[in-house]
Structures are given as structure tokens and as C-alpha cells.
DSSP file (Angstrom, degrees, kcal/mol; ACC not computed):
  #  RESIDUE AA STRUCTURE BP1 BP2  ACC     N-H-->O    O-->H-N    N-H-->O    O-->H-N    TCO  KAPPA ALPHA  PHI   PSI    X-CA   Y-CA   Z-CA
    1    1 A M              0   0    0      0, 0.0     2,-0.2     0, 0.0     0, 0.0   0.000 360.0 360.0 360.0 137.0  -49.4   69.0  -24.0
    2    2 A N        -     0   0    0      1,-0.1     3,-0.1     3,-0.0     0, 0.0  -0.497 360.0-124.3 -76.0 138.0  -47.3   69.3  -27.2
    3    3 A A        -     0   0    0     -2,-0.2     2,-0.1     1,-0.1    -1,-0.1  -0.531  38.9 -94.5 -75.0 145.7  -44.5   71.8  -27.2
    4    4 A P        -     0   0    0      0, 0.0     2,-0.4     0, 0.0    -1,-0.1  -0.381  40.2-125.4 -61.8 137.4  -44.6   74.3  -30.0
    5    5 A T        -     0   0    0     -2,-0.1     2,-0.3    -3,-0.1    -3,-0.0  -0.687  19.5-129.0 -87.1 134.2  -42.6   73.2  -33.0
    6    6 A E        -     0   0    0     -2,-0.4     2,-0.3     1,-0.1    -1,-0.0  -0.624  19.6-125.2 -83.9 140.4  -40.0   75.6  -34.3
    7    7 A M        -     0   0    0     -2,-0.3    -1,-0.1     1,-0.1     2,-0.0  -0.586  25.4-116.7 -81.1 144.5  -40.0   76.5  -37.9
    8    8 A S     >  -     0   0    0     -2,-0.3     4,-2.2     1,-0.1     5,-0.2  -0.305  28.3-106.3 -73.0 165.8  -36.8   76.0  -39.9
    9    9 A H  H  > S+     0   0    0      1,-0.2     4,-2.2     2,-0.2     5,-0.2   0.900 122.9  52.4 -59.2 -41.0  -35.1   78.9  -41.4
   10   10 A E  H  > S+     0   0    0      1,-0.2     4,-2.2     2,-0.2    -1,-0.2   0.888 107.7  50.6 -64.1 -40.1  -36.3   77.8  -44.8
   11   11 A D  H  > S+     0   0    0      2,-0.2     4,-2.2     1,-0.2    -1,-0.2   0.904 109.6  50.8 -65.2 -39.9  -39.9   77.6  -43.6
   12   12 A V  H  X S+     0   0    0     -4,-2.2     4,-2.6     1,-0.2    -2,-0.2   0.916 110.5  50.0 -63.8 -41.9  -39.7   81.1  -42.2
   13   13 A L  H  X S+     0   0    0     -4,-2.2     4,-2.7     1,-0.2    -2,-0.2   0.897 108.7  52.0 -63.3 -39.9  -38.3   82.4  -45.6
   14   14 A R  H  X S+     0   0    0     -4,-2.2     4,-1.9     2,-0.2    -1,-0.2   0.898 111.2  46.7 -65.0 -39.9  -41.1   80.7  -47.5
   15   15 A V  H  X S+     0   0    0     -4,-2.2     4,-2.1     2,-0.2    -2,-0.2   0.939 113.7  48.2 -65.3 -46.2  -43.8   82.3  -45.3
   16   16 A K  H  X S+     0   0    0     -4,-2.6     4,-2.6     1,-0.2    -2,-0.2   0.889 109.1  54.6 -60.1 -40.0  -42.1   85.7  -45.6
   17   17 A L  H  X S+     0   0    0     -4,-2.7     4,-2.4     1,-0.2    -1,-0.2   0.908 107.9  48.6 -60.5 -43.8  -41.9   85.2  -49.4
   18   18 A E  H  X S+     0   0    0     -4,-1.9     4,-2.0     2,-0.2    -1,-0.2   0.895 111.5  49.6 -66.0 -39.7  -45.6   84.6  -49.6
   19   19 A V  H  X S+     0   0    0     -4,-2.1     4,-2.4     2,-0.2    -2,-0.2   0.923 112.0  48.3 -64.4 -43.8  -46.3   87.7  -47.5
   20   20 A L  H  X S+     0   0    0     -4,-2.6     4,-2.5     1,-0.2    -2,-0.2   0.895 110.1  51.7 -64.9 -39.1  -44.0   89.8  -49.7
   21   21 A R  H  X S+     0   0    0     -4,-2.4     4,-2.3     2,-0.2    -1,-0.2   0.903 109.8  49.6 -63.4 -38.8  -45.6   88.5  -52.9
   22   22 A R  H  X S+     0   0    0     -4,-2.0     4,-2.5     2,-0.2    -2,-0.2   0.923 111.3  48.7 -64.8 -44.1  -49.1   89.4  -51.5
   23   23 A E  H  X S+     0   0    0     -4,-2.4     4,-2.6     1,-0.2    -2,-0.2   0.886 110.1  52.6 -61.6 -38.9  -47.9   92.9  -50.7
   24   24 A H  H  X S+     0   0    0     -4,-2.5     4,-2.2     2,-0.2    -2,-0.2   0.920 110.1  47.4 -63.3 -44.5  -46.4   93.2  -54.2
   25   25 A R  H  X S+     0   0    0     -4,-2.3     4,-2.2     2,-0.2    -2,-0.2   0.913 112.0  50.7 -62.3 -42.5  -49.7   92.2  -55.8
   26   26 A D  H  X S+     0   0    0     -4,-2.5     4,-2.4     1,-0.2    -2,-0.2   0.913 110.7  48.1 -62.9 -42.8  -51.6   94.7  -53.5
   27   27 A L  H  X S+     0   0    0     -4,-2.6     4,-2.8     2,-0.2    -1,-0.2   0.889 109.3  53.9 -63.9 -38.9  -49.2   97.5  -54.5
   28   28 A D  H  X S+     0   0    0     -4,-2.2     4,-2.4     1,-0.2    -2,-0.2   0.919 110.6  46.6 -60.8 -43.1  -49.6   96.6  -58.2
   29   29 A A  H  X S+     0   0    0     -4,-2.2     4,-2.4     2,-0.2    -2,-0.2   0.902 112.5  49.9 -65.0 -41.6  -53.4   96.9  -57.8
   30   30 A A  H  X S+     0   0    0     -4,-2.4     4,-2.3     2,-0.2    -2,-0.2   0.893 111.1  49.2 -66.5 -39.4  -53.1  100.2  -55.9
   31   31 A I  H  X S+     0   0    0     -4,-2.8     4,-2.5     2,-0.2    -2,-0.2   0.932 111.2  49.9 -63.3 -45.8  -50.8  101.6  -58.6
   32   32 A G  H  X S+     0   0    0     -4,-2.4     4,-1.2     1,-0.2    -2,-0.2   0.910 112.0  47.1 -59.3 -43.8  -53.2  100.5  -61.3
   33   33 A A  H  < S+     0   0    0     -4,-2.4     4,-0.4     1,-0.2    -1,-0.2   0.892 112.8  49.1 -65.6 -40.0  -56.1  102.1  -59.5
   34   34 A L  H >< S+     0   0    0     -4,-2.3     3,-1.0     1,-0.2    -2,-0.2   0.874 107.6  54.7 -67.8 -37.2  -54.2  105.3  -58.9
   35   35 A Q  H 3< S+     0   0    0     -4,-2.5    -1,-0.2     1,-0.3    -2,-0.2   0.801 104.6  54.9 -68.0 -27.1  -53.1  105.6  -62.5
   36   36 A E  T 3< S+     0   0    0     -4,-1.2    -1,-0.3    -5,-0.2    -2,-0.2   0.563  85.7 110.4 -81.5  -7.9  -56.7  105.3  -63.7
   37   37 A A  S <  S-     0   0    0     -3,-1.0    -3,-0.0    -4,-0.4    -4,-0.0  -0.264  81.1-116.8 -65.3 155.3  -57.7  108.3  -61.5
   38   38 A V  S    S+     0   0    0      1,-0.3    -1,-0.1     0, 0.0    -4,-0.0   0.920 108.6  13.3 -59.9 -45.7  -58.6  111.5  -63.3
   39   39 A N  S    S-     0   0    0     -5,-0.0    -1,-0.3     2,-0.0    -3,-0.1  -0.695  86.8-159.6-133.3  79.5  -55.7  113.4  -61.7
   40   40 A P        -     0   0    0      0, 0.0     2,-0.8     0, 0.0    -5,-0.1  -0.307  24.4-114.7 -66.7 143.3  -53.3  110.9  -60.2
   41   41 A D     >  -     0   0    0      1,-0.2     4,-2.3    -7,-0.1     5,-0.1  -0.679  25.6-161.3 -76.7 107.9  -50.9  112.1  -57.5
   42   42 A Q  H  > S+     0   0    0     -2,-0.8     4,-2.5     1,-0.2     5,-0.2   0.846  87.0  54.4 -64.2 -36.1  -47.5  111.7  -59.2
   43   43 A L  H  > S+     0   0    0      2,-0.2     4,-2.3     1,-0.2    -1,-0.2   0.930 110.4  46.2 -65.0 -44.2  -45.6  111.8  -56.0
   44   44 A T  H  > S+     0   0    0      2,-0.2     4,-2.7     1,-0.2     5,-0.2   0.903 111.3  53.2 -64.4 -40.6  -47.7  109.0  -54.5
   45   45 A L  H  X S+     0   0    0     -4,-2.3     4,-2.5     1,-0.2    -2,-0.2   0.925 109.8  47.6 -59.2 -45.7  -47.3  107.0  -57.7
   46   46 A R  H  X S+     0   0    0     -4,-2.5     4,-2.2     1,-0.2    -1,-0.2   0.904 112.2  49.7 -63.6 -41.2  -43.5  107.3  -57.6
   47   47 A R  H  X S+     0   0    0     -4,-2.3     4,-2.4     2,-0.2    -2,-0.2   0.916 112.3  47.1 -64.7 -43.1  -43.4  106.3  -53.9
   48   48 A L  H  X S+     0   0    0     -4,-2.7     4,-2.6     2,-0.2    -2,-0.2   0.917 112.6  49.4 -64.1 -42.9  -45.6  103.2  -54.5
   49   49 A K  H  X S+     0   0    0     -4,-2.5     4,-2.3     2,-0.2    -1,-0.2   0.887 111.2  49.5 -64.5 -38.0  -43.6  102.2  -57.5
   50   50 A K  H  X S+     0   0    0     -4,-2.2     4,-2.1     2,-0.2    -1,-0.2   0.913 112.1  48.2 -66.6 -42.1  -40.4  102.5  -55.5
   51   51 A Q  H  X S+     0   0    0     -4,-2.4     4,-2.1     2,-0.2    -2,-0.2   0.891 110.7  51.6 -63.6 -39.9  -41.9  100.5  -52.7
   52   52 A K  H  X S+     0   0    0     -4,-2.6     4,-2.3     1,-0.2    -2,-0.2   0.909 109.4  50.0 -64.7 -42.1  -43.0   97.8  -55.2
   53   53 A L  H  X S+     0   0    0     -4,-2.3     4,-2.3     2,-0.2    -1,-0.2   0.893 108.8  52.0 -63.3 -40.1  -39.5   97.7  -56.7
   54   54 A A  H  X S+     0   0    0     -4,-2.1     4,-2.2     2,-0.2    -1,-0.2   0.897 109.8  49.4 -62.8 -40.2  -38.0   97.2  -53.2
   55   55 A L  H  X S+     0   0    0     -4,-2.1     4,-2.8     2,-0.2    -2,-0.2   0.905 109.3  52.2 -64.8 -40.1  -40.4   94.4  -52.5
   56   56 A K  H  X S+     0   0    0     -4,-2.3     4,-2.5     1,-0.2    -2,-0.2   0.914 109.3  49.8 -61.5 -42.3  -39.4   92.8  -55.9
   57   57 A D  H  X S+     0   0    0     -4,-2.3     4,-2.3     2,-0.2    -1,-0.2   0.914 112.1  47.4 -62.7 -43.2  -35.8   93.0  -54.9
   58   58 A E  H  X S+     0   0    0     -4,-2.2     4,-2.3     2,-0.2    -2,-0.2   0.891 110.8  52.0 -66.0 -39.1  -36.5   91.4  -51.5
   59   59 A I  H  X S+     0   0    0     -4,-2.8     4,-2.7     2,-0.2    -2,-0.2   0.935 110.7  48.2 -60.0 -47.7  -38.5   88.7  -53.2
   60   60 A S  H  X S+     0   0    0     -4,-2.5     4,-2.4     1,-0.2    -2,-0.2   0.896 109.7  52.6 -59.9 -42.7  -35.7   87.9  -55.5
   61   61 A R  H  X S+     0   0    0     -4,-2.3     4,-1.8     2,-0.2    -1,-0.2   0.925 112.4  44.5 -60.0 -46.2  -33.2   87.8  -52.7
   62   62 A I  H  X S+     0   0    0     -4,-2.3     4,-2.3     2,-0.2    -2,-0.2   0.907 111.6  52.4 -67.1 -42.4  -35.3   85.3  -50.8
   63   63 A E  H  X S+     0   0    0     -4,-2.7     4,-1.8     1,-0.2    -1,-0.2   0.897 109.5  50.3 -61.6 -38.6  -35.9   83.2  -53.9
   64   64 A D  H  < S+     0   0    0     -4,-2.4    -1,-0.2     1,-0.2    -2,-0.2   0.886 110.3  50.0 -65.0 -37.6  -32.1   83.1  -54.5
   65   65 A E  H  < S+     0   0    0     -4,-1.8    -2,-0.2     1,-0.2    -1,-0.2   0.872 113.6  45.3 -68.3 -36.4  -31.6   82.0  -50.9
   66   66 A L  H  < S+     0   0    0     -4,-2.3    -2,-0.2    -5,-0.1    -1,-0.2   0.754 100.6  76.8 -79.2 -24.7  -34.2   79.2  -51.2
   67   67 A T  S  < S-     0   0    0     -4,-1.8     2,-0.1    -5,-0.2     3,-0.0  -0.769  83.6-130.6 -91.0 120.1  -33.0   78.0  -54.6
   68   68 A P        -     0   0    0      0, 0.0     2,-0.4     0, 0.0    -2,-0.1  -0.391  24.6-107.3 -69.5 145.7  -29.8   75.9  -54.3
   69   69 A D        -     0   0    0     -2,-0.1     2,-0.6     1,-0.0    -5,-0.0  -0.585  35.2-163.9 -71.8 125.3  -27.0   76.8  -56.6
   70   70 A I        -     0   0    0     -2,-0.4     2,-0.7    -3,-0.0    -1,-0.0  -0.952   8.9-149.4-115.2 118.5  -26.7   74.1  -59.3
   71   71 A I              0   0    0     -2,-0.6    -2,-0.0     1,-0.1     0, 0.0  -0.770 360.0 360.0 -87.7 116.5  -23.5   74.0  -61.2
   72   72 A A              0   0    0     -2,-0.7    -1,-0.1     0, 0.0    -2,-0.0   0.453 360.0 360.0 -90.4 360.0  -24.3   72.7  -64.7
């Protein structure tokens, strides 16, 4: 029987990055739908936007970690 293969740190980051991107898209859709409501809840909108921004920051951090620094 084959032993489970461990994922490299980079592979784990790539999977996490894809999950975060999906969550970011979902939040974007939720924000859009809420904004189209007749009487949108402003507090909920602010919370969702703040959460979306935090996800964007985390996505950027992971992308920076995955992208090697190239000195031109």
C-alpha cells in the first residue's frame, strides 16, 4: 500500500490561495446582491467589505511568498 505523499509548503500555499480566491469571489457576489436589495443593511455591507479586503490582503501575501524576488 502506498504511503500518503506529503505536500510541499508551496503546494499547500497554492491550495490555500485558490480557496481564498474562491471566498473572495463569493463575498464579491454577496456584496453585489446585498447592494441591489431595496433596503441594504449597511452594517452587514461594511462587515462583508472588510472581510473581503482582509482576504485580498491574505491573497497578496501568499502570492508574494510564492513569487520569487527577481532583481532586475
